[in-house]
C-alpha positions as a Python dict, from the first residue, in 0.01 Angstrom:
ca = {
    (1, 'M'): (0, 0, 0),
    (2, 'K'): (-387, -81, 58),
    (3, 'S'): (-451, 321, 8),
    (4, 'Y'): (-645, 438, -304),
    (5, 'K'): (-455, 689, -524),
    (6, 'Y'): (-665, 893, -673),
    (7, 'I'): (-600, 1170, -993),
    (8, 'A'): (-840, 1431, -1104),
    (9, 'L'): (-725, 1375, -1485),
    (10, 'S'): (-962, 1652, -1591),
    (11, 'L'): (-786, 1893, -1426),
    (12, 'F'): (-455, 1817, -1536),
    (13, 'S'): (-569, 1748, -1914),
    (14, 'A'): (-703, 2093, -1899),
    (15, 'V'): (-342, 2270, -1771),
    (16, 'F'): (-255, 2020, -2086),
    (17, 'A'): (-472, 2163, -2323),
    (18, 'M'): (-325, 2545, -2274),
    (19, 'S'): (28, 2439, -2401),
    (20, 'S'): (-60, 2192, -2660),
    (21, 'C'): (-64, 2233, -3040),
    (22, 'S'): (-319, 1949, -3118),
    (23, 'D'): (-547, 2051, -3420),
    (24, 'F'): (-769, 1745, -3237),
    (25, 'L'): (-795, 2026, -2906),
    (26, 'D'): (-856, 2303, -3144),
    (27, 'T'): (-1188, 2145, -3301),
    (28, 'E'): (-1520, 2310, -3192),
    (29, 'P'): (-1665, 2038, -2949),
    (30, 'D'): (-2035, 1974, -3114),
    (31, 'Q'): (-1832, 1857, -3417),
    (32, 'R'): (-1585, 1637, -3166),
    (33, 'V'): (-1913, 1460, -3073),
    (34, 'D'): (-2087, 1397, -3359),
    (35, 'I'): (-1899, 1114, -3480),
    (36, 'D'): (-2179, 894, -3640),
    (37, 'N'): (-2046, 692, -3916),
    (38, 'E'): (-1717, 460, -3998),
    (39, 'D'): (-1576, 731, -4188),
    (40, 'K'): (-1511, 989, -3909),
    (41, 'V'): (-1428, 752, -3654),
    (42, 'V'): (-1104, 643, -3880),
    (43, 'K'): (-1001, 980, -3900),
    (44, 'L'): (-1048, 1013, -3567),
    (45, 'L'): (-811, 761, -3468),
    (46, 'V'): (-574, 939, -3695),
    (47, 'S'): (-562, 1200, -3399),
    (48, 'A'): (-527, 930, -3116),
    (49, 'Y'): (-164, 832, -3127),
    (50, 'P'): (39, 1014, -2922),
    (51, 'T'): (278, 1294, -3004),
    (52, 'T'): (460, 1323, -2723),
    (53, 'N'): (838, 1208, -2690),
    (54, 'Y'): (948, 1008, -2397),
    (55, 'A'): (1272, 960, -2542),
    (56, 'L'): (1444, 1257, -2334),
    (57, 'L'): (1296, 1161, -1968),
    (58, 'S'): (1411, 755, -2006),
    (59, 'E'): (1743, 856, -2182),
    (60, 'F'): (1882, 1127, -1935),
    (61, 'S'): (1715, 869, -1667),
    (62, 'S'): (1919, 556, -1797),
    (63, 'D'): (2299, 491, -1840),
    (64, 'N'): (2351, 649, -2173),
    (65, 'I'): (2386, 995, -2087),
    (66, 'I'): (2716, 1184, -1903),
    (67, 'D'): (2716, 1499, -1753),
    (68, 'N'): (3009, 1666, -1954),
    (69, 'N'): (3121, 1867, -1631),
    (70, 'S'): (3179, 1590, -1452),
    (71, 'P'): (3564, 1429, -1488),
    (72, 'H'): (3571, 1149, -1768),
    (73, 'Q'): (3749, 996, -2006),
    (74, 'E'): (3734, 1052, -2419),
    (75, 'A'): (3549, 866, -2584),
    (76, 'G'): (3714, 630, -2829),
    (77, 'P'): (3996, 384, -2929),
    (78, 'D'): (4259, 629, -2884),
    (79, 'K'): (4207, 780, -2551),
    (80, 'K'): (4511, 864, -2328),
    (81, 'G'): (4343, 764, -1992),
    (82, 'N'): (4336, 1147, -1892),
    (83, 'E'): (4049, 1280, -1696),
    (84, 'F'): (3869, 1640, -1806),
    (85, 'Y'): (3542, 1829, -1780),
    (86, 'Y'): (3383, 2111, -1928),
    (87, 'N'): (3163, 2390, -1817),
    (88, 'R'): (2874, 2358, -2035),
    (89, 'P'): (2552, 2529, -1952),
    (90, 'S'): (2221, 2281, -1962),
    (91, 'Y'): (1990, 2331, -2236),
    (92, 'D'): (1675, 2321, -1971),
    (93, 'R'): (1686, 2317, -1604),
    (94, 'M'): (1476, 2005, -1637),
    (95, 'D'): (1781, 1807, -1774),
    (96, 'D'): (1969, 1887, -1442),
    (97, 'E'): (1633, 1772, -1222),
    (98, 'I'): (1596, 1465, -1456),
    (99, 'F'): (1957, 1363, -1465),
    (100, 'A'): (2032, 1372, -1071),
    (101, 'F'): (1701, 1180, -1031),
    (102, 'E'): (1531, 1478, -901),
    (103, 'P'): (1144, 1580, -943),
    (104, 'A'): (1113, 1780, -1262),
    (105, 'K'): (945, 2107, -1141),
    (106, 'S'): (1082, 2386, -1377),
    (107, 'G'): (787, 2361, -1615),
    (108, 'N'): (534, 2216, -1907),
    (109, 'S'): (735, 2234, -2171),
    (110, 'Q'): (802, 1980, -2483),
    (111, 'D'): (930, 1691, -2319),
    (112, 'S'): (886, 1731, -1965),
    (113, 'P'): (710, 1517, -1776),
    (114, 'S'): (388, 1696, -1770),
    (115, 'Y'): (390, 1691, -2191),
    (116, 'V'): (416, 1375, -2188),
    (117, 'W'): (186, 1253, -1878),
    (118, 'G'): (-91, 1476, -2043),
    (119, 'G'): (-4, 1393, -2410),
    (120, 'L'): (-49, 1027, -2353),
    (121, 'Y'): (-375, 1077, -2147),
    (122, 'E'): (-497, 1302, -2466),
    (123, 'S'): (-460, 974, -2652),
    (124, 'I'): (-616, 754, -2443),
    (125, 'A'): (-917, 1020, -2410),
    (126, 'T'): (-922, 1089, -2800),
    (127, 'V'): (-951, 637, -2837),
    (128, 'N'): (-1244, 671, -2579),
    (129, 'L'): (-1416, 902, -2762),
    (130, 'A'): (-1348, 686, -3137),
    (131, 'L'): (-1482, 374, -2903),
    (132, 'Q'): (-1779, 541, -2742),
    (133, 'A'): (-1870, 630, -3110),
    (134, 'I'): (-1811, 268, -3217),
    (135, 'D'): (-2047, 136, -2984),
    (136, 'D'): (-2347, 364, -3076),
    (137, 'I'): (-2311, 339, -3452),
    (138, 'K'): (-2333, -87, -3327),
    (139, 'A'): (-2646, 6, -3147),
    (140, 'K'): (-2770, 192, -3450),
    (141, 'N'): (-2704, -105, -3678),
    (142, 'G'): (-2901, -414, -3435),
    (143, 'G'): (-2557, -479, -3299),
    (144, 'V'): (-2345, -494, -3613),
    (145, 'L'): (-2014, -401, -3722),
    (146, 'T'): (-1864, -379, -4038),
    (147, 'E'): (-1546, -491, -4141),
    (148, 'K'): (-1392, -97, -4120),
    (149, 'L'): (-1532, -54, -3771),
    (150, 'K'): (-1405, -390, -3639),
    (151, 'A'): (-1075, -304, -3763),
    (152, 'A'): (-1095, 59, -3637),
    (153, 'R'): (-1190, -85, -3283),
    (154, 'A'): (-933, -299, -3301),
    (155, 'E'): (-690, -54, -3384),
    (156, 'A'): (-820, 214, -3103),
    (157, 'L'): (-814, -94, -2813),
    (158, 'I'): (-408, -146, -2903),
    (159, 'I'): (-331, 259, -2877),
    (160, 'R'): (-499, 236, -2555),
    (161, 'A'): (-298, -34, -2419),
    (162, 'Y'): (24, 132, -2591),
    (163, 'S'): (-30, 454, -2423),
    (164, 'H'): (-74, 305, -2084),
    (165, 'F'): (206, 74, -2132),
    (166, 'I'): (476, 388, -2178),
    (167, 'L'): (265, 564, -1895),
    (168, 'V'): (331, 235, -1667),
    (169, 'N'): (677, 180, -1717),
    (170, 'L'): (773, 563, -1716),
    (171, 'F'): (592, 658, -1413),
    (172, 'S'): (582, 337, -1247),
    (173, 'Q'): (810, 53, -1094),
    (174, 'A'): (867, -209, -1315),
    (175, 'Y'): (662, -503, -1357),
    (176, 'K'): (824, -797, -1102),
    (177, 'D'): (546, -1022, -1107),
    (178, 'A'): (209, -1080, -1099),
    (179, 'E'): (219, -1071, -692),
    (180, 'A'): (495, -856, -624),
    (181, 'S'): (397, -576, -855),
    (182, 'K'): (57, -560, -674),
    (183, 'N'): (246, -376, -403),
    (184, 'D'): (363, -88, -673),
    (185, 'I'): (168, 162, -737),
    (186, 'G'): (13, 231, -1105),
    (187, 'V'): (-70, 484, -1329),
    (188, 'P'): (-517, 503, -1368),
    (189, 'Y'): (-612, 343, -1648),
    (190, 'V'): (-910, 491, -1800),
    (191, 'T'): (-1158, 316, -2017),
    (192, 'K'): (-1415, 564, -2076),
    (193, 'P'): (-1482, 918, -2185),
    (194, 'E'): (-1474, 1200, -1946),
    (195, 'D'): (-1815, 1368, -1944),
    (196, 'K'): (-1823, 1591, -1629),
    (197, 'V'): (-1609, 1838, -1510),
    (198, 'H'): (-1442, 1698, -1229),
    (199, 'V'): (-1320, 1315, -1217),
    (200, 'V'): (-1093, 1108, -1003),
    (201, 'Y'): (-948, 796, -1053),
    (202, 'D'): (-788, 520, -879),
    (203, 'R'): (-436, 480, -1007),
    (204, 'G'): (-408, 103, -877),
    (205, 'N'): (-130, -105, -889),
    (206, 'V'): (127, -177, -1138),
    (207, 'T'): (-65, -587, -1172),
    (208, 'G'): (-370, -421, -1270),
    (209, 'V'): (-256, -193, -1554),
    (210, 'Y'): (-77, -495, -1705),
    (211, 'E'): (-388, -693, -1656),
    (212, 'K'): (-607, -442, -1871),
    (213, 'I'): (-303, -350, -2137),
    (214, 'E'): (-305, -752, -2190),
    (215, 'A'): (-703, -772, -2244),
    (216, 'D'): (-710, -479, -2453),
    (217, 'L'): (-427, -587, -2634),
    (218, 'E'): (-537, -936, -2719),
    (219, 'E'): (-852, -797, -2794),
    (220, 'G'): (-711, -563, -3050),
    (221, 'L'): (-545, -824, -3203),
    (222, 'K'): (-814, -1016, -3274),
    (223, 'D'): (-941, -759, -3577),
    (224, 'I'): (-645, -547, -3658),
    (225, 'S'): (-582, -480, -4000),
    (226, 'D'): (-407, -300, -4257),
    (227, 'N'): (-732, -205, -4479),
    (228, 'N'): (-823, 121, -4301),
    (229, 'Y'): (-514, 326, -4399),
    (230, 'E'): (-330, 457, -4685),
    (231, 'M'): (-2, 510, -4489),
    (232, 'P'): (-34, 202, -4290),
    (233, 'K'): (322, 258, -4088),
    (234, 'Y'): (205, 532, -3903),
    (235, 'H'): (-80, 333, -3756),
    (236, 'F'): (-74, 43, -3553),
    (237, 'N'): (-79, -167, -3881),
    (238, 'V'): (-44, -590, -3849),
    (239, 'N'): (337, -596, -3834),
    (240, 'A'): (351, -323, -3558),
    (241, 'A'): (80, -460, -3319),
    (242, 'H'): (233, -794, -3314),
    (243, 'A'): (577, -612, -3225),
    (244, 'F'): (381, -428, -2932),
    (245, 'A'): (233, -776, -2856),
    (246, 'A'): (598, -884, -2837),
    (247, 'R'): (752, -638, -2624),
    (248, 'F'): (460, -638, -2401),
    (249, 'Y'): (513, -1000, -2335),
    (250, 'L'): (905, -998, -2294),
    (251, 'Y'): (834, -718, -2008),
    (252, 'K'): (572, -933, -1873),
    (253, 'R'): (816, -1229, -1911),
    (254, 'D'): (574, -1483, -2074),
    (255, 'Y'): (842, -1553, -2363),
    (256, 'D'): (625, -1827, -2560),
    (257, 'K'): (386, -1546, -2624),
    (258, 'V'): (737, -1329, -2758),
    (259, 'I'): (828, -1583, -2970),
    (260, 'E'): (493, -1651, -3113),
    (261, 'H'): (453, -1225, -3174),
    (262, 'A'): (769, -1203, -3304),
    (263, 'D'): (721, -1491, -3555),
    (264, 'A'): (453, -1321, -3698),
    (265, 'V'): (642, -1071, -3824),
    (266, 'L'): (984, -1193, -3855),
    (267, 'G'): (884, -1569, -4000),
    (268, 'T'): (1094, -1875, -3926),
    (269, 'D'): (1279, -1894, -4192),
    (270, 'P'): (1619, -1803, -4184),
    (271, 'S'): (1705, -1725, -4568),
    (272, 'L'): (1461, -1463, -4583),
    (273, 'L'): (1498, -1292, -4258),
    (274, 'P'): (1830, -1035, -4405),
    (275, 'D'): (1527, -859, -4626),
    (276, 'K'): (1339, -775, -4367),
    (277, 'L'): (1608, -606, -4122),
    (278, 'L'): (1776, -256, -4153),
    (279, 'K'): (2044, -248, -4470),
    (280, 'L'): (2322, 37, -4358),
    (281, 'S'): (2314, 41, -4746),
    (282, 'V'): (2095, 315, -4780),
    (283, 'F'): (2287, 552, -4632),
    (284, 'E'): (2586, 517, -4915),
    (285, 'S'): (2393, 826, -5117),
    (286, 'C'): (2324, 1071, -4837),
    (287, 'V'): (2499, 1388, -4775),
    (288, 'T'): (2297, 1621, -4594),
    (289, 'S'): (2145, 1565, -4214),
    (290, 'T'): (1771, 1554, -4369),
    (291, 'D'): (1919, 1317, -4631),
    (292, 'Y'): (1998, 1097, -4343),
    (293, 'I'): (1694, 1164, -4141),
    (294, 'N'): (1455, 1072, -4437),
    (295, 'K'): (1645, 750, -4472),
    (296, 'W'): (1590, 664, -4092),
    (297, 'I'): (1248, 699, -4124),
    (298, 'D'): (1152, 636, -4458),
    (299, 'P'): (815, 448, -4458),
    (300, 'E'): (944, 209, -4726),
    (301, 'D'): (1185, 49, -4542),
    (302, 'K'): (1078, -310, -4401),
    (303, 'N'): (1284, -286, -4133),
    (304, 'N'): (1035, 45, -4015),
    (305, 'L'): (734, -172, -3883),
    (306, 'M'): (559, 187, -3690),
    (307, 'L'): (695, 526, -3700),
    (308, 'L'): (522, 801, -3507),
    (309, 'S'): (585, 1196, -3543),
    (310, 'T'): (609, 1316, -3196),
    (311, 'N'): (638, 1737, -3109),
    (312, 'S'): (993, 1771, -2951),
    (313, 'R'): (1293, 2015, -2903),
    (314, 'Y'): (1486, 1645, -2763),
    (315, 'S'): (1759, 1666, -3048),
    (316, 'R'): (1835, 2006, -2952),
    (317, 'H'): (1949, 1893, -2544),
    (318, 'L'): (2177, 1688, -2746),
    (319, 'S'): (2444, 1911, -2883),
    (320, 'G'): (2699, 2105, -2746),
    (321, 'Y'): (2523, 2141, -2402),
    (322, 'R'): (2609, 1992, -2049),
    (323, 'Y'): (2443, 1628, -2072),
    (324, 'A'): (2549, 1400, -2354),
    (325, 'W'): (2602, 1067, -2521),
    (326, 'N'): (2982, 1083, -2432),
    (327, 'G'): (3253, 952, -2257),
    (328, 'K'): (3188, 586, -2115),
    (329, 'A'): (2859, 525, -2262),
    (330, 'L'): (2969, 630, -2594),
    (331, 'D'): (3283, 348, -2549),
    (332, 'E'): (2990, 127, -2414),
    (333, 'T'): (2760, 137, -2734),
    (334, 'V'): (2946, 249, -3046),
    (335, 'Y'): (3287, 207, -2984),
    (336, 'H'): (3340, -151, -2958),
    (337, 'T'): (3761, -190, -2934),
    (338, 'A'): (3956, -521, -2793),
    (339, 'M'): (3960, -475, -2411),
    (340, 'G'): (4106, -810, -2287),
    (341, 'S'): (3947, -1070, -2482),
    (342, 'G'): (4144, -1017, -2827),
    (343, 'Y'): (3847, -1168, -2976),
    (344, 'T'): (3600, -878, -3062),
    (345, 'W'): (3526, -813, -3401),
    (346, 'W'): (3532, -379, -3371),
    (347, 'R'): (3809, -264, -3428),
    (348, 'W'): (3676, 95, -3484),
    (349, 'Y'): (3378, 279, -3557),
    (350, 'V'): (3059, 89, -3546),
    (351, 'N'): (2951, 201, -3854),
    (352, 'P'): (3128, 342, -4160),
    (353, 'Y'): (2860, 618, -4261),
    (354, 'Y'): (2961, 858, -4057),
    (355, 'Y'): (2934, 637, -3745),
    (356, 'V'): (2572, 555, -3631),
    (357, 'S'): (2416, 682, -4016),
    (358, 'G'): (2469, 1063, -3972),
    (359, 'G'): (2546, 1274, -3679),
    (360, 'L'): (2734, 1567, -3549),
    (361, 'Y'): (2983, 1464, -3331),
    (362, 'Y'): (3204, 1771, -3185),
    (363, 'T'): (3616, 1651, -3148),
    (364, 'G'): (3895, 1830, -2977),
    (365, 'N'): (3855, 2092, -2732),
    (366, 'S'): (3447, 2110, -2756),
    (367, 'D'): (3423, 1707, -2722),
    (368, 'Y'): (3067, 1758, -2609),
    (369, 'G'): (2884, 1450, -2717),
    (370, 'F'): (2762, 1225, -3003),
    (371, 'H'): (2427, 1297, -3161),
    (372, 'P'): (2318, 1093, -3441),
    (373, 'M'): (2034, 1184, -3697),
    (374, 'K'): (1844, 899, -3627),
    (375, 'V'): (1663, 1124, -3360),
    (376, 'G'): (1741, 1397, -3596),
    (377, 'E'): (1515, 1689, -3580),
    (378, 'S'): (1235, 1803, -3878),
    (379, 'F'): (1112, 2162, -3842),
    (380, 'E'): (753, 2213, -3965),
    (381, 'Y'): (749, 2655, -4034),
    (382, 'T'): (423, 2809, -3990),
    (383, 'D'): (586, 3110, -4046),
    (384, 'K'): (908, 3123, -4282),
    (385, 'V'): (934, 3455, -4298),
    (386, 'A'): (956, 3476, -3895),
    (387, 'G'): (1121, 3166, -3875),
    (388, 'I'): (849, 2994, -3636),
    (389, 'G'): (713, 2685, -3650),
    (390, 'Y'): (702, 2364, -3462),
    (391, 'P'): (1019, 2081, -3405),
    (392, 'H'): (875, 1728, -3507),
    (393, 'I'): (1080, 1401, -3442),
    (394, 'V'): (981, 1074, -3588),
    (395, 'R'): (1013, 811, -3415),
    (396, 'R'): (1063, 439, -3507),
    (397, 'E'): (874, 303, -3248),
    (398, 'F'): (892, -39, -3396),
    (399, 'T'): (1145, -230, -3602),
    (400, 'A'): (1222, -537, -3710),
    (401, 'T'): (1594, -514, -3551),
    (402, 'A'): (1468, -450, -3258),
    (403, 'L'): (1201, -732, -3240),
    (404, 'L'): (1476, -972, -3354),
    (405, 'L'): (1654, -921, -3031),
    (406, 'D'): (1331, -960, -2829),
    (407, 'R'): (1295, -1294, -3003),
    (408, 'A'): (1665, -1377, -2933),
    (409, 'E'): (1576, -1293, -2562),
    (410, 'A'): (1275, -1505, -2538),
    (411, 'K'): (1453, -1753, -2687),
    (412, 'L'): (1701, -1789, -2432),
    (413, 'L'): (1504, -1760, -2094),
    (414, 'S'): (1173, -1977, -2217),
    (415, 'A'): (1120, -2216, -1948),
    (416, 'T'): (928, -2461, -2242),
    (417, 'H'): (1081, -2362, -2577),
    (418, 'R'): (1444, -2271, -2450),
    (419, 'D'): (1642, -2275, -2846),
    (420, 'I'): (2000, -2141, -2732),
    (421, 'D'): (2104, -2227, -3096),
    (422, 'G'): (1823, -2017, -3203),
    (423, 'A'): (1865, -1726, -3029),
    (424, 'I'): (2270, -1723, -3146),
    (425, 'A'): (2098, -1727, -3481),
    (426, 'D'): (1944, -1425, -3456),
    (427, 'I'): (2174, -1262, -3274),
    (428, 'I'): (2441, -1336, -3563),
    (429, 'A'): (2167, -1238, -3769),
    (430, 'Y'): (2107, -893, -3616),
    (431, 'D'): (2476, -831, -3646),
    (432, 'N'): (2498, -912, -4025),
    (433, 'S'): (2245, -638, -4076),
    (434, 'R'): (2481, -364, -3850),
    (435, 'Q'): (2681, -476, -4102),
    (436, 'S'): (2496, -452, -4435),
    (437, 'F'): (2694, -159, -4578),
    (438, 'G'): (2763, -123, -4934),
    (439, 'E'): (2977, -393, -5136),
    (440, 'A'): (3316, -138, -5183),
    (441, 'D'): (3287, -15, -4840),
    (442, 'K'): (3253, -397, -4735),
    (443, 'I'): (3536, -491, -4910),
    (444, 'T'): (3764, -242, -4773),
    (445, 'Y'): (3640, -283, -4380),
    (446, 'T'): (3690, -655, -4438),
    (447, 'A'): (4008, -644, -4618),
    (448, 'N'): (4193, -417, -4338),
    (449, 'N'): (4017, -643, -4044),
    (450, 'T'): (3853, -354, -3917),
    (451, 'M'): (3527, -539, -3944),
    (452, 'N'): (3465, -913, -3945),
    (453, 'P'): (3132, -1137, -3946),
    (454, 'L'): (3026, -1251, -3596),
    (455, 'T'): (3052, -1618, -3532),
    (456, 'R'): (2921, -1809, -3255),
    (457, 'D'): (3280, -1828, -3184),
    (458, 'I'): (3335, -1496, -3141),
    (459, 'I'): (2999, -1428, -2909),
    (460, 'E'): (3111, -1709, -2674),
    (461, 'K'): (3456, -1549, -2624),
    (462, 'H'): (3392, -1168, -2643),
    (463, 'Y'): (3100, -1219, -2421),
    (464, 'A'): (3255, -1417, -2141),
    (465, 'D'): (3488, -1164, -2092),
    (466, 'V'): (3328, -908, -1822),
    (467, 'K'): (3605, -660, -1905),
    (468, 'N'): (3378, -571, -2240),
    (469, 'P'): (3073, -358, -2251),
    (470, 'N'): (2760, -458, -2082),
    (471, 'C'): (2888, -802, -1978),
    (472, 'F'): (2866, -971, -1646),
    (473, 'A'): (2979, -1316, -1484),
    (474, 'N'): (2580, -1341, -1395),
    (475, 'W'): (2219, -1241, -1399),
    (476, 'E'): (2139, -1282, -1006),
    (477, 'F'): (2031, -948, -1023),
    (478, 'T'): (1696, -1044, -1187),
    (479, 'K'): (1619, -1240, -899),
    (480, 'N'): (1557, -958, -681),
    (481, 'M'): (1334, -835, -912),
    (482, 'S'): (1086, -1164, -878),
    (483, 'G'): (1251, -1488, -769),
    (484, 'S'): (1115, -1615, -1085),
    (485, 'F'): (1329, -1385, -1297),
    (486, 'V'): (1621, -1628, -1356),
    (487, 'V'): (1836, -1642, -1605),
    (488, 'P'): (2045, -1979, -1625),
    (489, 'Q'): (2431, -1950, -1602),
    (490, 'D'): (2450, -2146, -1934),
    (491, 'V'): (2266, -1895, -2102),
    (492, 'V'): (2458, -1594, -1939),
    (493, 'I'): (2691, -1514, -2223),
    (494, 'Y'): (2429, -1505, -2455),
    (495, 'M'): (2237, -1258, -2221),
    (496, 'N'): (2521, -1047, -2266),
    (497, 'A'): (2590, -1014, -2613),
    (498, 'V'): (2193, -941, -2615),
    (499, 'N'): (2212, -675, -2388),
    (500, 'D'): (2462, -552, -2551),
    (501, 'L'): (2334, -527, -2873),
    (502, 'R'): (2025, -405, -2754),
    (503, 'R'): (2167, -133, -2599),
    (504, 'F'): (2363, -28, -2944),
    (505, 'E'): (2015, -59, -3160),
    (506, 'T'): (1809, 172, -2915),
    (507, 'V'): (2005, 399, -2826),
    (508, 'L'): (1871, 757, -2739),
    (509, 'E'): (1563, 599, -2835),
    (510, 'G'): (1418, 536, -2506),
    (511, 'T'): (1424, 184, -2439),
    (512, 'R'): (1686, 143, -2246),
    (513, 'F'): (1546, 303, -1939),
    (514, 'F'): (1263, 11, -1907),
    (515, 'D'): (1574, -247, -1990),
    (516, 'L'): (1751, -126, -1656),
    (517, 'K'): (1445, -118, -1443),
    (518, 'R'): (1303, -434, -1575),
    (519, 'Y'): (1623, -588, -1518),
    (520, 'G'): (1695, -457, -1166),
    (521, 'M'): (2055, -334, -1308),
    (522, 'E'): (2225, -63, -1039),
    (523, 'Y'): (2394, 217, -1213),
    (524, 'S'): (2509, 538, -1122),
    (525, 'H'): (2549, 910, -1243),
    (526, 'F'): (2837, 1142, -1198),
    (527, 'I'): (2766, 1497, -1142),
    (528, 'G'): (3004, 1812, -1114),
    (529, 'P'): (3341, 1846, -1094),
    (530, 'D'): (3377, 1687, -745),
    (531, 'K'): (3226, 1351, -946),
    (532, 'T'): (2940, 1370, -704),
    (533, 'E'): (2791, 961, -747),
    (534, 'Y'): (2375, 953, -765),
    (535, 'K'): (2321, 568, -717),
    (536, 'L'): (2014, 397, -830),
    (537, 'T'): (1964, 56, -644),
    (538, 'W'): (1734, -195, -790),
    (539, 'N'): (1484, -83, -584),
    (540, 'D'): (1510, 285, -604),
    (541, 'P'): (1212, 437, -550),
    (542, 'R'): (1302, 721, -809),
    (543, 'R'): (1312, 454, -1082),
    (544, 'A'): (1014, 539, -1121),
    (545, 'L'): (975, 925, -1255),
    (546, 'E'): (784, 1121, -1056),
    (547, 'I'): (438, 1220, -1215),
    (548, 'P'): (408, 1595, -1302),
    (549, 'Q'): (327, 1864, -1028),
    (550, 'E'): (-54, 1940, -1169),
    (551, 'A'): (-88, 1587, -1145),
    (552, 'L'): (-10, 1609, -771),
    (553, 'S'): (-184, 1882, -744),
    (554, 'A'): (-515, 1770, -823),
    (555, 'G'): (-491, 1440, -609),
    (556, 'L'): (-237, 1232, -677),
    (557, 'E'): (-39, 1082, -403),
    (558, 'S'): (355, 1076, -540),
    (559, 'S'): (488, 688, -633),
    (560, 'R'): (799, 797, -436),
    (561, 'P'): (733, 808, -114),
    (562, 'T'): (1040, 987, 66),
    (563, 'K'): (1051, 752, 352),
    (564, 'D'): (1188, 487, 104),
    (565, 'K'): (1441, 713, -7),
    (566, 'P'): (1827, 604, 29),
    (567, 'Q'): (1972, 814, 287),
    (568, 'D'): (2329, 814, 214),
    (569, 'N'): (2449, 1172, 168),
    (570, 'S'): (2578, 1155, -189),
    (571, 'Q'): (2249, 1146, -268),
    (572, 'L'): (2097, 1383, -30),
    (573, 'K'): (2314, 1678, -161),
    (574, 'M'): (2164, 1808, -460),
    (575, 'S'): (2126, 2223, -429),
    (576, 'T'): (2489, 2296, -326),
    (577, 'E'): (2656, 2013, -464),
    (578, 'R'): (2526, 2149, -834),
    (579, 'Q'): (2557, 2509, -818),
    (580, 'F'): (2863, 2514, -1015),
    (581, 'A'): (2601, 2476, -1353),
    (582, 'T'): (2522, 2836, -1340),
    (583, 'N'): (2846, 3001, -1203),
}
């Protein structure tokens, strides 16, 4: 793959701009470039955060969603073993395409590859404008930057690193290692504002993108500060920057740095850790869906390290339509019942507060799926009389609970600082957090033996049984990704625990797809009444989402070459096998 891949980003950005609701794009050009003091730079960075939500693309590409129109067993511990299916319409034709691992060619509406790609590059363009302004101000000030501008520059660099990080993990193959990933096509890493009508960029490779992300991230971490903003949880504050660094280094498999950055947020004193994690008791007083949503995204909650407000209809795709968090996927994430080991510590629903803290779950003859309020929609009315406005979903982009599981994995896999006892302590601390409901409920659920504290003994017995969800007898499949990606046999049980708990923690948020890719896990989607299987092997080109058609038209070569696609009939019969969707 030595040929160069180029993209005309300016052309595609123009297409995206036509459908964008961004105030930034509605600003007069002469005002946009006249950023001549530190206050204007700081204000500009408020609009530099991406407002697109990648969760739909990721979740519909993962093993967390099923086709309700394909035969499946009902979810939950009371299943009778019979398979059934529905004839539900999809919310959007794009859903059919993404779920079947096809290129999404059905438009550039919210949550589409076009919208996500364009929104992330819009974020990068804004950041680059801010960085140029900072350089100009520095030159005028004799090469000196104020503390405010140092912090702004750091924030800008980390935003740029983050936006490229999401792009490369969506639209390229997962990072394998420094040498192998040179053979995987990356995404354009844009570092300068566009000042020409038509600009082309070298797409490079995944290794190169990761190197540039790391350079921006490390440079930004030097000066990141919480002093520039009144609401730090909506910015890359210090804790959020370290949480992002931990996630980046986990994907890159630099485990000692994962531990270093996680410790910077979580600390090393176990007695202080519970105060930093999610407490389900905050949901006790919730009644409405809005109550639940507001508790999940509460900026005062110590567990929430960074929040991102996105323009998204994702929530609407999940309830009552063809594709849903249901069946086997729901069993493997929410329902933890004894499946042979006899050592499970969950016997009913994971969370007594309306399942996963508020949600919509159709039961009986319309069992279409489960929709928790952590991905619930808030609506911004522009005209209440006409009932029009913008749907928003606030993403909990980084949390202490997710970071805790990142640290546990790093402790298990670090070659120089392996700490199995420390990883077990983190796993137990995480589980204590998800049992942190109110005292009255705690007494009830403990008394009737529906929930009990997790112990090392339970971990070692429950997660050794491969009949339990998300458990493997070994993790040899990671070696397909890289010979250096080794999960020693003595930590397999604990990796099973981390895999299980992280899938539960992040369900419907989008990062499960990234985990499946980086581990090299193989999985299938079953589509239609005939239950046609569409399987993703560890090296399937379709593990990289197809870039938007507009970008292809502008000159970018696909990262999923047809000649490399699997050729078995089950994966090639797409149009004829799925006509039932509209019949």
